[in-house]
N, C-alpha and C positions, 0 to 999 in steps of 0.2 A: 439921507435915508430914502428908500423907495417910497414913492408917493401912494402906492396902492396898499399900504399896510405892510406888516412884517411877514416874512416868509422864513421862519427860523429853520436852520439846519443844525442839528446837534451832532457834534463830532467828539466822541470820547477819545482821550489820548493820555499817554503816560508822560507827565511833565518831568519825570526823572530821566528821560531818555532824549538826549540831544537830537538824535536822528529822527525820532518819532515826532517831536515838536517841529523840526525843520520840514519834515515831509508833509505834515498837515498844513503848515503855512504855505508851502509851495503848491499844494493841491488847491488851497483856497484862492491863491493868486491866479492860478491857471483857470480854474473852473468859474470863479465868481469875480475875478478882477480886484478883489479887496474884501474888506469887512466893514459892516456897519456897527455890529455889536460883538464884543468878545468878553466872555465871562470866564475867568479863571477861578476855579473853586476846588483846587486840590489841597489836601491836607493829610499829614501823618500825625499820629498821636504819640505822646510820650506816656509810657506805662510806669507806674510805681514798682511793678514787679520785675522789671528788667533793669540791670545796671545801666547808667547813662552811656557808658562807652559802647554798649551793645546796641544802642538804638539812635544815637545822635546822627549817624550818617544818613539814615533814611529820613529822619526828621528834617535836617537841614537841606538835604537834596530835594525833598518834596516841597516843604514850606517856603524855603528861601530861594534856593537855586531854581526850583521849578517856576517860581514867580519871575525870576530874572529871565529864564529861557522864554517864557511867554511874552514878556515885555519886548525883548530883543527880536523875537520872531514875528510877532503880530502887530506891534505898533507901526511898523512901516506900511502895513496893509490897510490901515484905517482910512476910510474915506472922510470927506468933510462932514462935520457934525456927527461923527461916529462916537461910540461909547466903549470904553475899556474898563471893566470892573474886575477887581481882585477881591474875592470874598475871603475874609479872615476873621478869626475870633478876637476878642478883646486882648488875648495874650500877645497879639501882634503889635500892641501899642507900646510906646516908650514908657508909659508910666509903670509898667511891670518890670522895668530895668532900673538898676541903681542910677541915680543922676550922673555919676561919673562916666557912665557908658553912653549917655545921650549924644555927646558930640560925635561919636563914631557913626551915628545914624542921621546926622543933620544933612538933609538933602539940599540945603542952601550952600553948604561948603564941601559936600562929598558927592562924587560921581557914583552912579549905580555900580560901577566896577569896584570902587572903594568899599562899598557895603558888601559886595560879594566876597572880597578878600577878607574882610572882617569876619564874615560867617565861616569861611574856610579856616581861618586862624582859630576860631572858637571850636570848630569841629575837631581839628587836630589836637588842641589842648585837652578836650574831653576824652578823645580816644587814647591819648597818651597817659591819662590818669592825672591825679592831682598830687603827685609826690607824697602820697600817704596822708595827706591832710584831711581830717574829718571835720566837717562844719556842721554844727547843730545849733538850733535855737532852743533856749531853755526858759520856760515860764513856770516857776515853782508854785505859782498860785499866790494867794493872799499871805503876806508875811507881816508880822507885827513889828513895825519899825516906826521911828519918829516921822518918817516921810509918809507912811500909809495911814497912821492913826487919824489925822485930821480929815481924811476923806471917807472913812468908813465908821458908821455908828456901832456896828456889831463886830468886834474882833474875836469873838469866841471860837470861831473856826480857823483863825489865822495860825500859821506856823510860826515858830520862833525862827530867828535867823539861822541858828544851828540846824534845825530840822530842814529848812529850805536848802541849806548848803549840801545836804547829803547827795541829792541827785546831781547837782552841779559838779561836785567833786567826783562822783562816779563817772560822769561823762568825761571829765578832764583826765581821768586816770585810765581810760580804756587802753588796752595794749595796742602797740603799733600794728598796722594792718587791718584794724577794725574798720568795717565799711558801713555799719549801721549801729544804733539808730541814727 
């Protein structure tokens, strides 16, 4: 890093655009000969109000492929003792994924390109739909059963198993093509 302190130059760019990322990397190489610090802070959000298939492309292209583009374009420009930071939310950590998916993101056994392909596969599966499969989580609340009685002193507000089954059965019997809840 320069001995006289930092002289930051901020360069906004569109990480979803291969040419834009490559152009900035080329400009940085030409004008500055490399980089001491690169901070990648791009993110796209997922909205509850938009169907997953309608937003997954922007999400994966920004959050995942954008990071890949940044690493590929800017890592070769890093000088000795440089820093490369990718800013992400906690949703970017593996503990938010089912354990069966962790192996696909294991950087000790997977190349960066393998992870990119995994994200492309995910994107295509979401865009193609889920074959009409509706997945819901059901928590009927406190139910008066032999399993729950030892844990709760007051069961006066507990539902009977038959009462608790009403919503479970309703969800199970939703017609084909139902997308919510």
